[in-house]
C-alpha positions as CSV (number, residue, x, y, z in Angstrom):
1,X,92.2,49.1,-34.0
2,X,90.2,46.0,-34.9
3,X,86.8,45.2,-33.2
4,X,86.1,41.6,-32.4
5,X,82.6,40.3,-32.5
6,X,81.8,37.3,-30.3
7,X,78.8,35.1,-29.6
8,X,78.4,34.4,-25.9
9,X,75.1,32.4,-26.3
10,X,71.5,32.7,-27.1
11,X,70.8,35.7,-29.3
12,X,73.7,37.7,-27.6
13,X,76.3,39.3,-29.8
14,X,79.1,41.3,-28.1
15,X,81.8,43.6,-29.5
16,X,85.2,43.7,-27.9
17,X,86.7,47.1,-28.6
18,X,89.3,49.3,-26.9
19,X,89.2,47.2,-23.7
20,X,85.4,47.3,-23.5
21,X,82.8,44.5,-24.0
22,X,79.8,46.1,-25.6
23,X,76.9,43.7,-24.9
24,X,73.9,43.3,-27.1
25,X,70.8,41.0,-27.1
26,X,67.6,40.7,-29.1
27,X,64.3,41.5,-27.5
28,X,62.1,38.6,-26.5
29,X,59.8,38.8,-29.5
30,X,62.9,38.2,-31.7
31,X,64.1,35.2,-29.6
32,X,66.5,37.0,-27.2
33,X,66.2,37.7,-23.5
34,X,66.2,41.5,-23.8
35,X,69.0,41.5,-21.3
36,X,71.0,44.2,-23.2
37,X,70.2,46.8,-25.9
38,X,69.7,45.5,-29.4
39,X,72.4,46.5,-31.9
40,X,70.1,49.0,-33.5
41,X,69.3,50.6,-30.1
42,X,73.1,51.2,-29.7
43,X,73.2,52.7,-33.1
44,X,70.5,55.2,-32.1
45,X,72.1,55.8,-28.7
46,X,75.4,56.6,-30.5
47,X,73.7,59.4,-32.4
48,X,72.1,60.8,-29.3
49,X,75.2,60.6,-27.1
50,X,77.4,62.0,-29.8
51,X,75.2,65.0,-30.2
52,X,75.2,65.2,-26.4
53,X,78.9,65.3,-26.0
54,X,79.1,68.2,-28.5
55,X,76.4,70.1,-26.5
56,X,78.2,69.3,-23.2
57,X,81.6,70.5,-24.4
58,X,80.0,73.7,-25.9
59,X,78.5,74.5,-22.4
60,X,81.6,73.5,-20.4
61,X,83.8,75.8,-22.6
62,X,81.5,78.7,-21.7
63,X,81.0,77.8,-18.1
64,X,77.3,77.2,-18.6
65,X,75.8,74.9,-16.0
66,X,74.7,71.5,-17.4
67,X,72.9,70.0,-14.4
68,X,69.4,70.6,-15.9
69,X,70.4,70.3,-19.5
70,X,69.2,67.3,-21.5
71,X,68.5,66.1,-25.0
72,X,65.5,64.2,-26.2
73,X,65.9,62.3,-29.5
74,X,62.8,61.2,-31.4
75,X,62.6,59.2,-34.6
76,X,60.0,59.0,-37.3
77,X,59.6,55.8,-39.3
78,X,58.3,55.3,-42.8
79,X,55.0,53.4,-42.5
80,X,55.7,51.3,-45.6
81,X,59.3,50.4,-45.1
82,X,59.7,50.7,-41.3
83,X,63.0,52.6,-42.0
84,X,63.7,55.7,-40.0
85,X,63.1,58.8,-42.1
86,X,63.7,61.5,-39.6
87,X,65.6,62.0,-36.4
88,X,64.8,65.0,-34.3
89,X,67.0,66.0,-31.4
90,X,65.5,68.5,-29.0
91,X,67.9,70.3,-26.6
92,X,66.2,71.2,-23.4
93,X,67.9,74.2,-22.0
94,X,67.7,75.4,-18.4
95,X,65.9,78.7,-17.8
96,X,69.2,80.6,-17.2
97,X,70.8,79.4,-20.5
98,X,72.1,82.6,-22.4
99,X,69.8,83.5,-25.3
100,X,72.9,84.5,-27.4
101,X,74.0,80.8,-27.4
102,X,70.8,79.0,-28.3
103,X,71.4,78.8,-32.1
104,X,75.1,78.1,-31.5
105,X,74.5,75.1,-29.2
106,X,72.1,73.6,-31.8
107,X,74.9,74.0,-34.4
108,X,77.3,72.3,-32.0
109,X,75.0,69.3,-31.8
110,X,74.9,69.0,-35.6
111,X,78.7,68.6,-35.6
112,X,78.4,65.1,-34.3
113,X,80.8,62.8,-36.1
114,X,78.4,59.8,-36.0
115,X,75.8,61.9,-37.9
116,X,78.5,63.1,-40.3
117,X,79.2,59.4,-41.2
118,X,75.6,59.0,-42.1
119,X,75.9,61.8,-44.7
120,X,79.2,60.5,-46.1
121,X,79.0,56.8,-45.4
122,X,82.0,54.5,-45.5
123,X,82.1,51.6,-48.0
124,X,81.2,48.3,-46.3
125,X,83.2,45.3,-47.4
126,X,82.0,41.9,-46.0
127,X,84.0,38.7,-46.8
128,X,84.8,35.3,-45.4
129,X,88.0,33.7,-44.3
130,X,88.9,30.4,-42.6
131,X,90.2,30.2,-39.0
132,X,93.5,28.3,-38.8
133,X,93.1,24.8,-37.3
134,X,92.7,21.2,-38.0
135,X,92.3,20.7,-41.7
136,X,90.9,17.1,-41.7
């Protein structure tokens, strides 16, 4: 399924995909209004929420309560390049979480398909094309 990228105004760039409108904006210091997450914020959120769904499913399949469960994702940047060098995901388990599943739930989080795409990245192809229309 194709994803359509549209430009609703200002520094906003939205993605239309699977019936959803995914809204992004730039922060004020980059000329946006900061009214929506920046694209890179969504990239990071996709890593965290992907790990989260694997942890959630792991717990649900074992009838482990998830009401006090949460993940904290931290990033470390290279001081010279500004690029993220390390992402740490801490799984905060409730006190009653079974000891026998602690290592397994961490392994489940590592199965995230978003993370797997970082280790075996797709080839990116960017090209131009002309819209049909008046050819004056």
